[in-house]
RODO-2510 file (C-alpha; in nm, 4 decimals, decimal comma):
residues 387
     n   res          X          Y          Z
     1     m    -8,0688     1,7547    -0,4550
     2     k    -7,9420     2,0660    -0,2856
     3     l    -7,7264     1,9890     0,0112
     4     f    -7,6588     2,3444     0,1316
     5     n    -7,8930     2,5342     0,3614
     6     n    -8,0735     2,8080     0,1607
     7     n    -8,2454     2,9752     0,4591
     8     n    -7,9991     3,2611     0,4496
     9     a    -8,0827     3,4923     0,1559
    10     r    -7,7126     3,5513     0,0859
    11     a    -7,6311     3,1815     0,0694
    12     p    -7,6856     3,1388    -0,3088
    13     i    -7,4568     3,4367    -0,3857
    14     s    -7,1929     3,3193    -0,1381
    15     l    -7,2232     2,9660    -0,2715
    16     n    -7,1740     3,0819    -0,6290
    17     i    -6,8627     3,2764    -0,5274
    18     a    -6,7361     2,9755    -0,3319
    19     r    -6,7990     2,7412    -0,6232
    20     a    -6,6220     2,9803    -0,8620
    21     i    -6,3194     2,9811    -0,6359
    22     l    -6,3303     2,6083    -0,5719
    23     d    -6,3640     2,5253    -0,9413
    24     s    -6,0112     2,6595    -0,9932
    25     e    -5,7221     2,4142    -1,0071
    26     v    -5,5858     2,5406    -0,6737
    27     f    -5,8849     2,4380    -0,4608
    28     a    -6,1116     2,1354    -0,4376
    29     f    -6,3811     2,0387    -0,1893
    30     a    -6,5976     1,7566    -0,0596
    31     i    -6,9067     1,7480     0,1621
    32     t    -6,9831     1,4633     0,4031
    33     d    -7,2806     1,3680     0,6161
    34     q    -7,2724     1,3193     0,9922
    35     f    -7,1280     0,9697     0,9420
    36     f    -6,8413     1,1121     0,7340
    37     n    -6,9733     0,9582     0,4107
    38     i    -6,8945     1,1743     0,1065
    39     l    -7,2084     1,3334    -0,0440
    40     e    -7,0622     1,5706    -0,3026
    41     i    -6,7258     1,6633    -0,4523
    42     s    -6,6027     1,9477    -0,6700
    43     a    -6,5382     1,8916    -1,0388
    44     n    -6,1614     1,8962    -0,9943
    45     f    -6,1538     1,6717    -0,6852
    46     k    -6,0391     1,3592    -0,8712
    47     a    -5,7959     1,5499    -1,0916
    48     l    -5,6299     1,7105    -0,7906
    49     l    -5,6264     1,4209    -0,5457
    50     a    -5,6252     1,1173    -0,7794
    51     p    -5,8081     0,8840    -0,5360
    52     e    -5,7533     0,5121    -0,5757
    53     t    -6,1183     0,4504    -0,6698
    54     d    -6,3100     0,6200    -0,9508
    55     s    -6,6238     0,6761    -0,7469
    56     v    -6,5661     0,8352    -0,4077
    57     v    -6,9192     0,9620    -0,3526
    58     g    -7,0826     0,7417    -0,0907
    59     l    -6,7507     0,6251     0,0557
    60     p    -6,6393     0,7186     0,4069
    61     l    -6,3937     1,0055     0,4007
    62     q    -6,1299     0,7899     0,5737
    63     e    -6,1589     0,5298     0,2981
    64     a    -6,1507     0,7751     0,0100
    65     l    -5,8550     0,9724     0,1470
    66     w    -5,5916     0,7868     0,3468
    67     e    -5,4881     1,1102     0,5157
    68     f    -5,7987     1,0927     0,7374
    69     m    -5,7529     0,7409     0,8670
    70     g    -5,7515     0,7497     1,2482
    71     t    -5,8957     1,1041     1,2683
    72     e    -6,2498     1,0064     1,3739
    73     s    -6,2211     1,1778     1,7132
    74     e    -6,1078     1,5056     1,5548
    75     l    -6,3831     1,4938     1,2920
    76     t    -6,6417     1,4206     1,5620
    77     a    -6,5177     1,7156     1,7668
    78     v    -6,5709     1,9496     1,4690
    79     l    -6,9150     1,7980     1,3993
    80     h    -7,0289     1,8634     1,7588
    81     d    -6,8806     2,2154     1,7781
    82     q    -6,6097     2,1061     2,0218
    83     r    -6,3482     2,2564     1,7928
    84     p    -6,3921     2,5098     1,5109
    85     k    -6,1935     2,3194     1,2525
    86     f    -5,9424     2,0418     1,1903
    87     q    -5,6396     2,0919     0,9625
    88     l    -5,3765     1,8790     0,7981
    89     q    -5,1037     2,0935     0,6440
    90     h    -4,8220     2,0336     0,3954
    91     i    -4,9286     1,6758     0,3219
    92     n    -4,7303     1,5239     0,0363
    93     r    -4,9246     1,3164    -0,2080
    94     t    -4,8418     1,1667    -0,5460
    95     l    -5,0175     1,3679    -0,8163
    96     p    -5,1761     1,2173    -1,1297
    97     d    -4,8678     1,3045    -1,3365
    98     g    -4,6433     1,1108    -1,0937
    99     s    -4,4915     1,4180    -0,9308
   100     t    -4,5169     1,4980    -0,5610
   101     g    -4,7735     1,7555    -0,4544
   102     y    -4,8243     1,9362    -0,1248
   103     l    -5,1825     1,9789    -0,0036
   104     n    -5,3576     2,1512     0,2864
   105     f    -5,6808     1,9951     0,4211
   106     e    -5,9262     2,1930     0,6332
   107     i    -6,2446     2,0446     0,7846
   108     t    -6,5256     2,2704     0,9120
   109     k    -6,8860     2,2028     1,0134
   110     q    -7,1504     2,2370     0,7389
   111     r    -7,5280     2,2469     0,7863
   112     l    -7,6908     2,0381     0,5124
   113     n    -8,0229     2,1141     0,3404
   114     n    -8,1991     1,8543     0,5541
   115     q    -8,0829     2,0452     0,8625
   116     q    -7,8474     1,7623     0,9503
   117     a    -7,4916     1,8472     1,0441
   118     g    -7,2150     1,7516     0,8035
   119     l    -6,8557     1,8389     0,7261
   120     f    -6,7043     2,0597     0,4617
   121     l    -6,3573     1,9573     0,3412
   122     l    -6,1510     2,2234     0,1668
   123     i    -5,8381     2,1055    -0,0166
   124     q    -5,5787     2,3626    -0,1211
   125     d    -5,3001     2,2738    -0,3610
   126     q    -4,9787     2,4317    -0,2280
   127     t    -4,7373     2,2332    -0,4399
   128     e    -4,5433     2,5350    -0,5637
   129     l    -4,5199     2,6722    -0,2120
   130     g    -4,4344     2,3272    -0,0735
   131     v    -4,1602     2,2695    -0,3299
   132     a    -4,0199     2,6153    -0,2595
   133     h    -4,0364     2,5452     0,1148
   134     q    -3,8610     2,2108     0,0664
   135     q    -3,5896     2,3709    -0,1462
   136     l    -3,5491     2,6450     0,1131
   137     t    -3,5193     2,3827     0,3875
   138     q    -3,2612     2,1930     0,1839
   139     q    -3,0690     2,5127     0,1217
   140     k    -3,0816     2,5942     0,4926
   141     n    -2,9549     2,2460     0,5746
   142     t    -2,6818     2,2800     0,3138
   143     l    -2,5822     2,6192     0,4518
   144     y    -2,5886     2,4805     0,8050
   145     l    -2,3635     2,1899     0,7071
   146     l    -2,1398     2,4245     0,5096
   147     r    -2,1155     2,6591     0,8084
   148     n    -2,0203     2,3665     1,0318
   149     e    -1,7568     2,2571     0,7803
   150     i    -1,6238     2,6122     0,7622
   151     d    -1,6130     2,6299     1,1432
   152     k    -1,4281     2,2981     1,1585
   153     t    -1,1912     2,4099     0,8831
   154     n    -1,1257     2,7369     1,0653
   155     q    -1,0573     2,5493     1,3891
   156     t    -0,8248     2,3094     1,2088
   157     l    -0,6546     2,5977     1,0307
   158     t    -0,6094     2,7847     1,3588
   159     q    -0,4662     2,4745     1,5251
   160     t    -0,2394     2,4128     1,2252
   161     l    -0,1157     2,7718     1,2276
   162     n    -0,0506     2,7517     1,6012
   163     i     0,1349     2,4230     1,5580
   164     k     0,3357     2,5623     1,2672
   165     e     0,4215     2,8710     1,4688
   166     v     0,5507     2,6577     1,7550
   167     f     0,7220     2,4244     1,5096
   168     l     0,8990     2,7065     1,3264
   169     s     1,0062     2,8533     1,6592
   170     m     1,1543     2,5183     1,7694
   171     a     1,3105     2,4558     1,4273
   172     a     1,4700     2,8007     1,4308
   173     h     1,6031     2,7300     1,7798
   174     d     1,7484     2,3973     1,6632
   175     m     1,9178     2,5627     1,3671
   176     r     2,0518     2,8503     1,5694
   177     n     2,2803     2,6219     1,7729
   178     p     2,4914     2,4875     1,4820
   179     l     2,4820     2,8291     1,3124
   180     s     2,6163     2,9950     1,6271
   181     a     2,8950     2,7396     1,6498
   182     i     2,9852     2,7821     1,2816
   183     m     2,9873     3,1605     1,3095
   184     g     3,1894     3,1490     1,6345
   185     y     3,4612     2,9213     1,4997
   186     a     3,4749     3,1095     1,1676
   187     s     3,5082     3,4430     1,3491
   188     l     3,7986     3,3091     1,5557
   189     l     3,9758     3,1814     1,2469
   190     l     3,9287     3,5149     1,0696
   191     s     4,0124     3,7341     1,3693
   192     a     4,3107     3,9691     1,3612
   193     n     4,5268     3,7444     1,5764
   194     g     4,3840     3,4296     1,4198
   195     v     4,4463     3,0816     1,5522
   196     q     4,8163     3,0099     1,5255
   197     e     4,8181     2,6546     1,6545
   198     p     4,7630     2,4153     1,3581
   199     q     4,5959     2,1516     1,5746
   200     a     4,3501     2,4014     1,7237
   201     r     4,2767     2,5388     1,3787
   202     d     4,2103     2,1888     1,2450
   203     e     3,9785     2,1118     1,5354
   204     m     3,7798     2,4290     1,4681
   205     l     3,7520     2,3495     1,0980
   206     h     3,6447     1,9976     1,1851
   207     s     3,3774     2,1396     1,4196
   208     i     3,2555     2,3738     1,1460
   209     i     3,2180     2,0753     0,9133
   210     e     3,0340     1,8722     1,1819
   211     q     2,7970     2,1576     1,2644
   212     s     2,7363     2,2166     0,8929
   213     k     2,6421     1,8501     0,8545
   214     h     2,4065     1,8777     1,1498
   215     l     2,2470     2,1886     1,0013
   216     d     2,2117     2,0118     0,6687
   217     f     2,0402     1,7227     0,8473
   218     l     1,7898     1,9602     1,0122
   219     i     1,7134     2,1221     0,6779
   220     n     1,6684     1,7788     0,5165
   221     d     1,4184     1,6888     0,7906
   222     l     1,2174     2,0027     0,7175
   223     v     1,2203     1,9275     0,3441
   224     t     1,1163     1,5675     0,4135
   225     v     0,8181     1,6781     0,6261
   226     d     0,7079     1,9112     0,3471
   227     k     0,7302     1,6270     0,0931
   228     l     0,5404     1,3902     0,3231
   229     n     0,2595     1,6412     0,3744
   230     n     0,2324     1,6988    -0,0013
   231     g     0,2605     1,3303    -0,0977
   232     q     0,5842     1,3933    -0,2868
   233     l     0,8174     1,1521    -0,1081
   234     h     0,9491     0,9003    -0,3604
   235     l     1,1690     0,6112    -0,2500
   236     q     1,4709     0,4982    -0,4495
   237     i     1,4682     0,1300    -0,3532
   238     k     1,7775    -0,0788    -0,4249
   239     p     1,9754    -0,3588    -0,2530
   240     s     2,1595    -0,1938     0,0351
   241     d     2,3866    -0,3074     0,3165
   242     v     2,2007    -0,2084     0,6332
   243     g     2,5058    -0,2783     0,8500
   244     d     2,7093    -0,0313     0,6467
   245     i     2,4337     0,2331     0,6808
   246     l     2,4237     0,1858     1,0593
   247     t     2,8031     0,2132     1,0802
   248     k     2,7970     0,5424     0,8874
   249     t     2,5195     0,6698     1,1151
   250     i     2,7355     0,6109     1,4220
   251     e     3,0274     0,7840     1,2521
   252     a     2,8101     1,0855     1,1647
   253     l     2,7175     1,1254     1,5327
   254     g     3,0686     1,0465     1,6544
   255     s     3,1473     1,3886     1,7985
   256     n     2,8203     1,3995     1,9960
   257     i     2,8831     1,0478     2,1265
   258     q     3,2347     1,1413     2,2379
   259     k     3,1204     1,4624     2,4101
   260     k     2,8854     1,2642     2,6325
   261     d     3,1312     0,9773     2,6796
   262     l     2,8664     0,7277     2,5618
   263     i     2,9275     0,3621     2,4882
   264     v     2,7693     0,2623     2,1569
   265     r     2,7621    -0,1069     2,0663
   266     l     2,6784    -0,2183     1,7135
   267     i     2,5895    -0,5896     1,6953
   268     l     2,5722    -0,7335     1,3430
   269     p     2,5705    -1,0897     1,2059
   270     p     2,8791    -1,2179     1,0209
   271     s     2,7107    -1,1949     0,6796
   272     p     2,6146    -0,8577     0,5243
   273     l     2,2531    -0,7553     0,5775
   274     v     2,1590    -0,6691     0,2214
   275     i     1,7896    -0,5934     0,1643
   276     p     1,5953    -0,3623    -0,0723
   277     v     1,5635    -0,0169     0,0889
   278     d     1,6166     0,3464    -0,0002
   279     p     1,9666     0,3895     0,1531
   280     q     1,9365     0,7672     0,1962
   281     r     1,5957     0,7420     0,3677
   282     f     1,7041     0,4481     0,5841
   283     w     2,0072     0,6478     0,6933
   284     q     1,7644     0,9298     0,7846
   285     v     1,5625     0,6821     0,9936
   286     s     1,8653     0,5447     1,1765
   287     y     2,0145     0,8921     1,2274
   288     n     1,6936     1,0249     1,3851
   289     l     1,6610     0,7265     1,6194
   290     l     2,0264     0,7198     1,7213
   291     s     2,0349     1,0998     1,7561
   292     n     1,7402     1,0789     1,9990
   293     s     1,9153     0,8095     2,2008
   294     v     2,2291     1,0213     2,2175
   295     k     2,0316     1,3298     2,3261
   296     y     1,8230     1,1579     2,5945
   297     t     2,0885     0,9250     2,7379
   298     p     2,2891     1,0687     3,0297
   299     d     2,6675     1,1083     3,0108
   300     g     2,8465     0,7743     3,0308
   301     g     2,5330     0,5856     2,9275
   302     v     2,5058     0,2870     2,6954
   303     i     2,3377     0,2613     2,3538
   304     e     2,3072    -0,0712     2,1763
   305     i     2,2227    -0,1138     1,8065
   306     k     2,1353    -0,4649     1,6962
   307     a     2,0444    -0,5808     1,3451
   308     y     1,9517    -0,9317     1,2348
   309     t     1,7138    -1,1166     1,0052
   310     t     1,4316    -1,3663     1,0516
   311     d     1,2700    -1,5755     0,7800
   312     e     1,0683    -1,2794     0,6542
   313     h     1,2027    -0,9601     0,8156
   314     l     1,5033    -0,7483     0,8869
   315     i     1,4990    -0,6406     1,2528
   316     v     1,6829    -0,3304     1,3733
   317     q     1,6738    -0,2415     1,7436
   318     i     1,8160     0,0724     1,9027
   319     s     1,8181     0,0597     2,2846
   320     d     1,9396     0,3062     2,5450
   321     n     1,9327     0,3567     2,9213
   322     g     1,8113     0,7177     2,8948
   323     m     1,5198     0,9045     3,0505
   324     g     1,2538     0,6804     2,8924
   325     i     0,8940     0,7539     2,7908
   326     s     0,5730     0,7141     2,9914
   327     q     0,3109     0,4708     2,8617
   328     e     0,0549     0,7482     2,8101
   329     n     0,2941     0,9354     2,5800
   330     i     0,3914     0,6389     2,3611
   331     a     0,0607     0,6443     2,1698
   332     r     0,1258     1,0003     2,0433
   333     l     0,5012     0,9684     2,0136
   334     f     0,5032     0,9549     1,6314
   335     n     0,2648     1,2495     1,5810
   336     l     0,4036     1,5489     1,3970
   337     h     0,5409     1,8197     1,6318
   338     y     0,4638     1,6091     1,9421
   339     r     0,7148     1,6058     2,2274
   340     t     0,6687     1,4314     2,5606
   341     a     0,6299     1,6316     2,8795
   342     n     0,9702     1,5111     3,0038
   343     a     1,1366     1,6195     2,6816
   344     k     0,9754     1,9630     2,7008
   345     q     1,0854     2,0081     3,0625
   346     s     1,4418     1,9087     2,9813
   347     k     1,6905     2,1507     2,8299
   348     i     1,7195     1,9300     2,5208
   349     s     1,5926     2,1054     2,2080
   350     g     1,3789     1,9411     1,9432
   351     a     1,1080     2,0273     1,6906
   352     g     0,9098     1,7040     1,7303
   353     i     0,9429     1,5945     1,3670
   354     g     1,2107     1,3226     1,3771
   355     l     0,9926     1,0309     1,4922
   356     y     0,7124     1,1374     1,2575
   357     i     0,9601     1,1124     0,9693
   358     v     1,0901     0,7776     1,0989
   359     k     0,7452     0,6175     1,1166
   360     t     0,6371     0,7503     0,7769
   361     i     0,9526     0,6316     0,5989
   362     v     0,9379     0,2891     0,7677
   363     e     0,5731     0,2474     0,6652
   364     a     0,6603     0,3610     0,3112
   365     h     0,8967     0,0595     0,3077
   366     k     0,5935    -0,1557     0,4107
   367     g     0,7502    -0,1982     0,7532
   368     d     0,6518    -0,1339     1,1156
   369     i     0,8108     0,0365     1,4130
   370     f     0,7471    -0,0433     1,7805
   371     v     0,8496     0,1202     2,1083
   372     e     0,9095    -0,0300     2,4486
   373     s     0,9974     0,2234     2,7137
   374     y     0,9760     0,2980     3,0849
   375     l     1,0441     0,6234     3,2641
   376     g     1,3963     0,6377     3,4042
   377     k     1,4940     0,3036     3,2493
   378     g     1,5410     0,3821     2,8823
   379     s     1,3779     0,2944     2,5505
   380     t     1,3999     0,0359     2,2745
   381     f     1,2845     0,1202     1,9198
   382     t     1,2328    -0,1835     1,6976
   383     i     1,2029    -0,1613     1,3189
   384     e     1,0711    -0,4519     1,1104
   385     l     1,1287    -0,4347     0,7346
   386     p     1,0308    -0,7043     0,4831
   387     k     1,3295    -0,8840     0,3302
***
């Protein structure tokens, strides 16, 4: 039975051309009646679409091809000339070989041989184009994500460079003070007239030694930050007398304490506080904390250092009655290069690395550090280390 209208003399020629095209692997077709029941399919219909049932002729289009479920209103509109065609594009479907294919469906009105209206379904296999489009989309997404990562990296790098620039400026300023003192005293000692008074000469030499130690401490802090950032800080843990380390810390800062006429109290238990720590790193921790207290405590102020043990921990507390820290600044206090607003406004120099080093070394000892502080009332830093 011929289903196409042959009234037009060119129809057989056009139909032969259409069938030649549609018999290729790229295209397939189906023809339905006015009730959307399939009347005819191309030879490659099943091979291309792999329907779930062997016989699709006689089935409703929506049942034979799941893609058309719920499209009755659109199909009816095409059938009654309310729309020229209905399309479904880039539909993925599992092909007979198990791979994913991409198909285009186009529905147009078709006059059947019995003069009844029907539908003509053209299926175009665009798998190669679909796969290429999907790969292109994935590449675009990858490039988009990569661009975002590059933007974030550039922002981070810019921030890091800015921070390092400020940090190096502050570090250079910190180092310039002891260097200036060393050069000044050395120039006096080497001047033509020299320093004749033995006591004055000894005091200058002593100051040169003290400033050299301070400079060495600043350099050690810079080296420590570099090691921390590169994961190269290695602790040399051994039984150490914490009381002895704290005593040596006070002695190292003795000249600064005397200049400001500070009262420093060290409260220790009768028995030695011997626990496993890296003595050099713990000295660095105590020096940074005590140095901060000395810097931010006004002349004639009081600093108290207390060390004791509980059942599980060694507790070290360093308290002062200095300028204190606001609650909003405490959360960022241990960040690298961070200085509080009060510290920045004061004339006290600092690179903002000491507390970062303190926290990192304490945590490397599996310990914790806490801060309690109030503006204008002073601060208390508490270290807890496992015994």
